[in-house]
VOGU-3710 file (C-alpha; in Angstrom, 3 decimals, decimal comma):
1> mnveipprlr> 0,141/0,397/-0,068  1,475/3,547/-0,983  1,488/5,931/1,669  1,407/10,031/0,609  2,283/12,563/2,423  1,759/16,015/0,570  4,899/18,236/0,638  2,849/21,083/1,950  1,703/18,763/4,670  5,284/17,811/5,426
11> dsasqlgagv> 6,639/21,502/5,916  3,710/22,779/8,116  3,939/19,219/10,226  7,999/19,775/11,309  6,512/23,357/12,361  5,038/21,266/15,496  8,698/20,247/16,558  11,586/18,862/14,923  10,788/15,214/15,777  7,198/15,319/13,634
21> pyalkvlagq> 8,668/14,285/10,354  10,386/10,982/11,773  7,241/10,345/13,340  5,183/10,836/10,594  7,871/8,604/8,441  6,987/5,989/11,319  3,240/5,884/11,288  3,287/5,587/6,971  5,288/2,537/7,507  2,496/1,235/10,390
31> laddpdmgqp> -0,162/2,291/7,487  1,032/0,520/4,323  1,349/-2,813/6,503  -2,093/-1,688/8,478  -4,511/0,737/6,241  -7,162/0,087/8,421  -5,277/0,964/11,725  -7,665/4,249/12,219  -10,805/5,018/13,707  -13,517/6,796/12,091
41> sglpgiltvt> -13,030/10,697/12,824  -16,625/11,745/12,178  -15,341/13,526/9,169  -16,381/11,743/5,661  -14,168/9,340/4,610  -11,507/10,146/6,816  -9,818/7,915/9,770  -7,730/9,211/12,632  -4,729/7,607/14,142  -3,158/9,305/17,431
51> vdgdlfedcp> 0,573/9,515/17,832  1,952/8,909/21,359  4,508/11,807/21,069  6,290/10,428/24,272  7,835/7,936/21,744  9,556/10,612/20,066  12,046/13,093/20,411  10,547/17,035/20,010  7,194/15,534/18,787  3,680/16,471/20,677
61> alaigyires> 1,037/14,170/20,839  -0,628/13,581/17,246  -4,063/13,126/15,525  -3,443/12,435/11,878  -6,228/12,411/9,071  -5,956/9,842/6,310  -8,074/9,261/3,478  -7,860/5,223/1,990  -8,218/4,350/-1,209  -7,742/0,862/-2,892
71> drieiryvnp> -4,242/1,263/-3,882  -3,450/3,992/-1,661  -3,223/6,311/1,664  -3,053/10,088/1,810  -2,423/11,517/4,879  -4,773/14,997/4,812  -4,044/16,854/8,435  -1,482/16,457/11,049  -2,497/18,530/14,422  -1,665/18,341/17,715
81> apsaesaadp> -3,891/16,050/19,556  -6,548/17,279/22,122  -5,766/17,422/25,894  -7,551/15,403/27,995  -9,677/18,002/29,048  -10,393/19,520/25,593  -11,326/15,881/24,238  -13,741/16,118/27,261  -15,582/19,311/26,282  -18,433/19,163/23,777
91> gpgpgpgqdq> -17,318/22,060/22,500  -19,544/25,457/21,674  -23,008/25,399/20,920  -24,638/26,110/18,119  -22,388/28,905/15,755  -22,994/32,339/14,611  -26,580/33,040/13,435  -27,781/29,291/14,162  -30,597/28,943/17,047  -31,604/25,363/16,362
101> padsaadait> -28,984/21,809/16,186  -28,500/21,529/12,273  -30,518/18,139/10,618  -27,265/16,060/11,215  -28,584/13,499/8,717  -28,987/15,891/6,172  -25,649/16,972/6,617  -24,271/13,602/6,812  -25,341/12,947/3,406  -24,031/16,301/1,747
111> areiadawqr> -20,547/15,537/3,741  -20,570/12,250/2,293  -21,501/13,801/-1,409  -19,005/16,580/-1,596  -16,574/13,706/-0,306  -17,101/11,688/-3,097  -17,325/14,273/-5,870  -13,903/15,763/-4,956  -12,242/12,691/-4,254  -13,214/11,564/-8,203
121> itrwlqhnap> -11,895/14,732/-8,908  -8,589/14,709/-7,123  -8,591/10,687/-8,261  -8,210/12,076/-11,964  -5,883/14,896/-11,205  -3,611/12,164/-9,695  -3,474/9,556/-12,913  -3,593/12,455/-15,381  -2,930/15,838/-14,519  -0,071/15,475/-11,677
131> dshaalragv> 0,925/19,280/-11,618  -2,448/20,345/-10,724  -2,691/17,380/-8,347  0,656/19,110/-6,486  -1,362/22,228/-6,138  -3,973/21,472/-4,321  -2,987/22,230/-0,255  -4,007/19,801/2,111  -7,004/20,034/4,295  -7,585/21,925/7,369
141> spnaitalee> -8,787/20,769/10,822  -12,499/21,202/12,048  -10,910/23,774/14,698  -9,072/26,271/11,857  -12,491/26,171/10,466  -14,471/27,156/13,766  -11,649/29,688/14,294  -13,147/31,343/10,726  -16,177/31,052/11,355  -15,650/32,995/15,016
151> dlgiqipagl> -13,580/35,356/12,916  -16,181/36,073/10,293  -19,159/35,454/12,438  -21,140/33,252/9,933  -22,075/28,998/10,535  -19,842/27,095/7,405  -22,327/25,245/6,104  -21,714/20,927/6,254  -20,872/20,470/2,376  -18,200/23,419/2,580
161> ralwfltagd> -16,585/22,165/5,454  -16,665/18,583/4,689  -14,595/20,037/1,313  -12,227/21,934/3,342  -11,236/19,107/5,651  -10,091/17,453/2,251  -8,287/20,023/0,528  -8,461/24,053/1,554  -7,267/26,090/-1,528  -5,343/25,491/-4,630
171> dgvdgagclp> -2,248/27,340/-5,226  -2,948/26,710/-9,153  -0,558/26,049/-11,919  0,643/29,713/-13,552  -1,951/31,519/-11,940  -4,384/28,670/-12,722  -6,857/27,011/-10,718  -8,165/23,077/-11,513  -12,215/24,110/-11,527  -14,038/24,909/-14,487
181> gnqalmtlda> -13,200/27,906/-16,463  -9,397/27,592/-14,849  -10,918/28,911/-11,340  -9,015/27,968/-8,091  -10,838/27,000/-5,332  -9,728/30,112/-2,624  -7,744/29,472/0,563  -9,344/30,009/3,914  -6,998/33,188/4,390  -8,644/34,458/0,953
191> vaafyrqqmd> -11,590/33,951/1,941  -11,630/35,663/4,752  -9,743/38,769/3,678  -12,336/38,721/0,630  -15,558/38,119/3,063  -14,086/41,338/5,117  -13,366/43,535/1,659  -16,964/42,872/0,341  -18,889/42,985/3,700  -17,205/46,541/4,146
201> sqahqdtlna> -18,047/47,474/0,497  -22,077/46,569/1,475  -21,426/48,809/5,070  -20,178/51,872/2,636  -23,419/50,892/0,707  -25,677/50,617/3,219  -24,560/54,040/4,480  -25,480/55,852/1,049  -28,764/53,598/0,904  -29,940/55,271/3,551
211> rrpeydrita> -30,439/58,416/1,575  -31,393/56,653/-2,125  -35,001/55,750/-2,560  -35,670/51,840/-1,835  -35,932/50,852/-5,619  -32,529/52,780/-6,138  -30,778/50,778/-3,463  -27,610/48,620/-4,034  -26,773/45,560/-2,393  -23,461/44,376/-3,193
221> wkaawipvvs> -22,966/41,703/-0,727  -24,736/39,853/1,702  -23,393/38,646/5,122  -24,753/35,026/4,264  -22,417/34,681/1,219  -19,045/32,515/1,631  -16,780/33,177/-1,295  -15,392/29,529/-2,524  -13,906/30,012/-5,610  -12,437/32,480/-7,764
231> ygvadrtsgl> -11,820/33,423/-11,492  -7,497/32,831/-10,708  -5,661/31,811/-7,795  -5,122/35,512/-7,295  -7,768/36,907/-8,972  -10,560/38,321/-7,399  -12,021/39,778/-10,424  -14,977/37,183/-10,416  -15,717/34,052/-8,747  -18,638/31,884/-6,872
241> yldaatgylg> -19,733/32,006/-3,502  -22,008/29,776/-1,380  -24,957/31,408/0,002  -25,376/29,773/3,574  -29,053/30,550/3,477  -30,186/28,736/0,514  -27,349/26,614/-0,362  -26,932/27,517/-3,610  -23,802/29,391/-5,610  -23,566/32,474/-6,953
251> rwsrynegps> -21,262/34,529/-9,089  -19,768/37,779/-8,123  -17,947/40,055/-10,593  -16,538/43,133/-10,777  -18,199/43,465/-14,681  -21,840/42,984/-13,700  -21,868/39,866/-15,161  -25,404/38,295/-14,857  -26,463/35,496/-12,918  -25,744/31,536/-14,340
261> deldtlvtyl> -28,593/29,834/-16,291  -28,456/27,002/-13,797  -28,665/27,066/-10,219  -25,933/24,827/-8,398  -25,242/23,520/-5,112  -21,350/22,899/-3,982  -22,641/19,165/-4,704  -23,946/19,618/-7,996  -21,011/21,712/-9,039  -18,482/19,238/-8,220
271> eeaadmleap> -19,986/16,302/-9,488  -20,337/17,932/-12,862  -16,663/18,859/-12,843  -16,066/15,400/-12,161  -18,297/14,457/-14,821  -16,393/15,978/-17,378  -13,250/15,170/-16,363  -14,309/11,484/-16,473  -16,668/11,588/-19,415  -15,350/14,514/-21,436
281> alatrdkpgl> -17,454/13,529/-25,316  -20,665/15,063/-22,812  -19,226/17,842/-21,231  -21,260/20,661/-21,929  -20,646/23,989/-19,843  -16,798/23,805/-19,947  -14,196/21,423/-22,645  -11,042/20,114/-20,316  -7,886/19,248/-21,615  -3,974/18,712/-21,027
291> irgtlvwlss> -1,029/21,050/-21,220  1,418/18,774/-20,518  0,856/17,727/-16,672  -1,748/20,809/-16,065  -5,131/20,177/-16,583  -6,938/23,079/-18,286  -10,136/24,300/-19,584  -11,167/25,484/-22,531  -13,436/28,429/-21,776  -10,566/30,250/-20,317
301> idpaqedrwq> -7,519/29,399/-21,947  -4,359/31,309/-22,758  -4,551/31,873/-26,439  -0,910/31,941/-26,728  -1,089/28,249/-25,011  -3,920/26,919/-27,415  -1,835/25,097/-29,959  -0,511/22,970/-27,203  -3,836/22,208/-25,638  -4,619/18,867/-25,722
311> pltd> -8,296/17,853/-25,356  -9,241/14,771/-23,448  -10,854/11,827/-25,104  -13,090/9,310/-23,245
//
């Protein structure tokens, strides 16, 4: 069994202690021999194991999450293991703006659908577009998402949480991401910065709206809109947000583009991206292709690269 540790995860793990990389190496050997040694983590598709820090020099106790597939294991996150006190703590109550407990059954189904669709995409990238696959960041811990919720004062929907557990951003290739239109999944830092920017812009509009007639008031951004996908890795001229109130994706744009003809949820958006990669002949919204080891979608291809672009075939 092949055990993969993404390079960025190795780098971030070393910041937890000088002995952490060696502990990861030892664990990788154990997982290769016993892929099922982990326990269900409560996150879709992810098993977790705990490493006793006392066994390694300069290494804290670790909680490590991984995905097991038929022919490989990929470690997705490495975090300090919670202390006995925090493990016993049931944690905070409902998140900001949530008065009642969420429908856990529906959330679990959505999380599973997100995990299945995203793993179809990353599995395809791994085998066909390794440069694009290598640009995907590792997932983040539940604590990182909770910190973002507290920072922005909004509850992150279960499906988006599930996606960020698996991959929390795309560093792209030559500024382009792996999603249709060569768009990129935003990092959590980018999400927070852009959300604050948009909310500040709306606060300015609200000041002006107070002096405008009702029919002329402008809504540039709503508190329930969570930015998810941007036009490029560092290009925020347009992108997609997830409306936490409705569950649908919407488009933002500086160019006043109209709404999409179809209403997508995060699940249907990722499932269609996976479908287009697996069955390109049936792709309608965009056409996937390759430039060497990079996935490039035809709709937003750089004209200078068109002669090197190879369309996918079934």
